[in-house]
C-alpha positions as CSV (number, residue, x, y, z in Angstrom):
1,M,91.7,73.2,29.2
2,A,93.0,76.2,29.6
3,V,94.9,77.5,32.8
4,S,93.4,80.1,35.4
5,D,95.7,83.3,35.4
6,K,94.7,84.4,38.9
7,P,97.5,84.2,41.3
8,R,97.5,81.7,43.8
9,A,97.7,84.0,46.6
10,T,94.3,84.4,47.3
11,K,93.7,80.7,47.8
12,N,96.6,80.6,50.5
13,E,95.3,83.8,52.0
14,P,92.9,81.9,54.2
15,Q,95.3,79.3,55.4
16,G,97.8,81.9,56.2
17,Q,95.6,83.4,58.5
18,L,94.6,80.1,60.0
19,G,97.9,79.3,60.5
20,Q,98.8,82.8,62.1
21,T,95.4,82.2,64.5
22,V,96.6,78.7,65.7
23,E,99.8,80.2,66.5
24,M,98.8,82.9,68.4
25,L,96.0,80.3,70.2
26,K,99.3,78.5,71.0
27,Q,101.4,81.5,72.2
28,Y,98.1,82.8,74.3
29,A,97.8,79.3,76.0
30,K,101.5,79.3,76.7
31,Q,101.3,82.7,78.7
32,E,98.6,82.1,80.6
33,T,99.2,78.5,81.8
34,L,103.5,78.2,82.3
35,G,103.6,81.7,83.7
36,P,100.7,81.2,86.8
37,L,102.1,77.6,87.0
38,K,106.0,78.6,87.6
39,G,104.5,81.0,90.3
40,A,102.7,78.2,91.7
41,G,105.1,76.0,91.9
42,R,107.4,78.3,94.0
43,W,104.2,79.3,96.1
44,I,103.7,75.9,97.1
45,G,107.4,75.1,97.7
46,F,107.4,78.1,100.2
47,G,104.2,76.9,101.5
48,L,105.2,73.4,102.0
49,A,108.9,74.3,103.5
50,G,107.2,76.7,105.9
51,A,104.6,73.9,106.9
52,I,107.4,71.4,107.7
53,A,109.3,73.6,109.9
54,I,106.3,74.3,111.8
55,G,105.5,71.1,112.1
56,I,109.0,70.0,113.3
57,G,109.1,72.9,115.6
58,A,105.8,72.2,117.1
59,A,106.7,68.7,117.9
60,F,109.6,70.0,119.5
61,L,107.7,72.2,121.8
62,V,105.3,69.4,122.7
63,L,107.3,66.9,123.9
64,G,109.6,70.0,125.7
65,L,106.4,70.8,127.4
66,L,105.6,67.2,127.8
67,R,108.9,66.4,129.6
68,M,109.0,69.4,131.6
69,V,105.7,68.9,133.1
70,Q,106.5,65.3,134.0
71,T,110.1,66.4,135.3
72,E,109.0,69.5,137.1
73,W,105.7,68.9,138.6
74,P,105.7,65.4,139.1
75,G,103.8,65.5,142.9
76,T,101.3,67.7,141.6
77,F,98.9,65.0,140.2
78,E,97.5,62.0,141.8
79,G,96.3,58.5,140.7
80,R,94.9,58.8,136.7
81,W,95.9,62.7,136.6
82,A,99.7,61.7,137.1
83,S,100.3,60.2,133.6
84,L,97.5,61.7,132.1
85,A,97.9,65.4,132.6
86,P,101.1,66.2,130.9
87,Y,99.5,64.8,127.8
88,L,96.8,66.8,127.8
89,F,99.0,69.8,128.5
90,G,100.5,68.6,124.9
91,L,97.2,68.4,123.3
92,V,96.2,71.8,124.1
93,F,99.2,73.3,123.1
94,C,99.2,71.5,120.1
95,V,95.0,72.7,119.5
96,I,96.5,76.6,120.1
97,V,99.3,76.1,117.4
98,I,96.9,74.3,115.2
99,G,94.7,77.5,115.7
100,L,97.3,80.2,115.1
101,A,98.5,78.5,111.8
102,V,94.5,78.5,110.8
103,S,93.8,82.2,111.8
104,R,97.1,83.4,109.7
105,I,96.1,81.5,106.4
106,N,95.3,84.2,103.5
107,K,92.9,83.7,100.8
108,Q,95.2,85.5,98.4
109,P,95.1,84.6,94.8
110,L,98.3,83.0,93.2
111,N,98.7,85.9,90.3
112,K,98.2,88.6,93.4
113,E,95.3,90.1,91.4
114,K,92.4,91.3,93.4
115,R,89.6,90.0,92.1
């Protein structure tokens, strides 16, 4: 049997294109997943830190309001209202803070592209 005189480069060329396509697909997947995830991590970190700070601050404000109402106006309320009213003021304040926080939430996407 005779050995073919055709160069082997033609057989390897489709495999080279397939390898390039796979490599390009890997690079594209990394670009489209790792980049946004890095930005999302920072975005989530700042959001979590802000939520914790608002939560701690609101808790201290509610406790302050509760103690102020209990000590500054002790004779204002009678009967059950004397023990219940300060806690209702605290609850109303919490609802106001939650309402303000929810109203400030924006629906901006992570990558800041307008869709």
